[in-house]
C-alpha positions as CSV (number, residue, x, y, z in Angstrom):
1,X,-35.3,-95.1,-35.1
2,X,-34.4,-98.4,-36.6
3,X,-31.1,-98.4,-38.7
4,X,-32.9,-100.3,-41.5
5,X,-35.6,-97.7,-41.7
6,X,-32.9,-95.0,-41.7
7,X,-31.0,-96.8,-44.6
8,X,-34.2,-97.1,-46.6
9,X,-35.1,-93.5,-46.0
10,X,-31.6,-92.4,-47.3
11,X,-32.1,-94.7,-50.4
12,X,-35.5,-93.2,-51.0
13,X,-34.0,-89.7,-50.9
14,X,-31.2,-90.6,-53.3
15,X,-33.6,-92.3,-55.6
16,X,-35.8,-89.1,-55.6
17,X,-32.8,-86.9,-56.5
18,X,-31.8,-89.2,-59.3
19,X,-35.3,-89.4,-60.6
20,X,-35.6,-85.6,-60.7
21,X,-32.3,-85.3,-62.6
22,X,-33.3,-88.0,-65.1
23,X,-36.7,-86.2,-65.7
24,X,-34.9,-82.9,-66.2
25,X,-32.5,-84.4,-68.7
26,X,-35.4,-85.5,-70.9
27,X,-36.2,-83.4,-73.9
28,X,-39.9,-82.3,-73.7
29,X,-40.4,-82.8,-77.4
30,X,-39.1,-86.4,-77.4
31,X,-36.2,-85.7,-79.7
32,X,-33.5,-87.3,-77.5
33,X,-31.5,-86.1,-74.5
34,X,-31.8,-82.3,-73.9
35,X,-28.7,-80.4,-75.1
36,X,-28.6,-78.4,-71.9
37,X,-27.2,-81.3,-70.0
38,X,-24.7,-82.6,-72.5
39,X,-27.2,-84.3,-74.7
40,X,-25.5,-83.7,-78.0
41,X,-22.7,-86.1,-77.0
42,X,-25.2,-88.7,-75.8
43,X,-27.2,-88.3,-79.0
44,X,-24.1,-88.6,-81.2
45,X,-22.8,-91.7,-79.2
46,X,-26.1,-93.6,-79.0
47,X,-28.2,-91.9,-81.6
48,X,-31.3,-89.9,-80.6
49,X,-33.6,-92.9,-80.4
50,X,-31.3,-95.0,-78.3
51,X,-30.5,-92.3,-75.8
52,X,-34.3,-91.6,-75.5
53,X,-35.0,-95.3,-74.9
54,X,-32.2,-95.4,-72.2
55,X,-33.5,-92.3,-70.4
56,X,-37.1,-93.5,-70.6
57,X,-36.1,-97.0,-69.2
58,X,-34.0,-95.3,-66.5
59,X,-37.0,-93.1,-65.5
60,X,-39.3,-96.1,-65.3
61,X,-36.7,-98.1,-63.3
62,X,-36.2,-95.3,-60.8
63,X,-40.0,-94.8,-60.4
64,X,-40.6,-98.5,-59.8
65,X,-37.7,-98.6,-57.3
66,X,-39.1,-95.6,-55.5
67,X,-42.5,-97.3,-55.3
68,X,-41.0,-100.5,-54.0
69,X,-38.8,-98.8,-51.4
70,X,-41.7,-96.7,-50.1
71,X,-43.9,-99.8,-49.7
72,X,-41.1,-101.8,-48.1
73,X,-40.3,-99.0,-45.7
74,X,-44.0,-98.6,-44.7
75,X,-44.2,-102.4,-44.0
76,X,-41.1,-102.4,-41.9
77,X,-42.3,-99.3,-39.9
78,X,-45.6,-100.9,-39.3
79,X,-44.0,-104.2,-38.1
80,X,-41.7,-102.3,-35.7
81,X,-44.5,-100.3,-34.1
């Protein structure tokens, strides 16, 4: 297997784990970061609205990065075969 494909696969795995953690941190009612994962400190530091915006932007950023990494990996694998 190509080292580049291996590296991209590892990046995809790390991105998936981070995306799962960020989604689990979110409060299902939209009231800021969930207190189970230390959300009270984040809500006090940034305010509930700002911490929600940050987590939402992080979620979208990780989702877009996952999409790009998957497409890039598929293109590289197709070119090498």
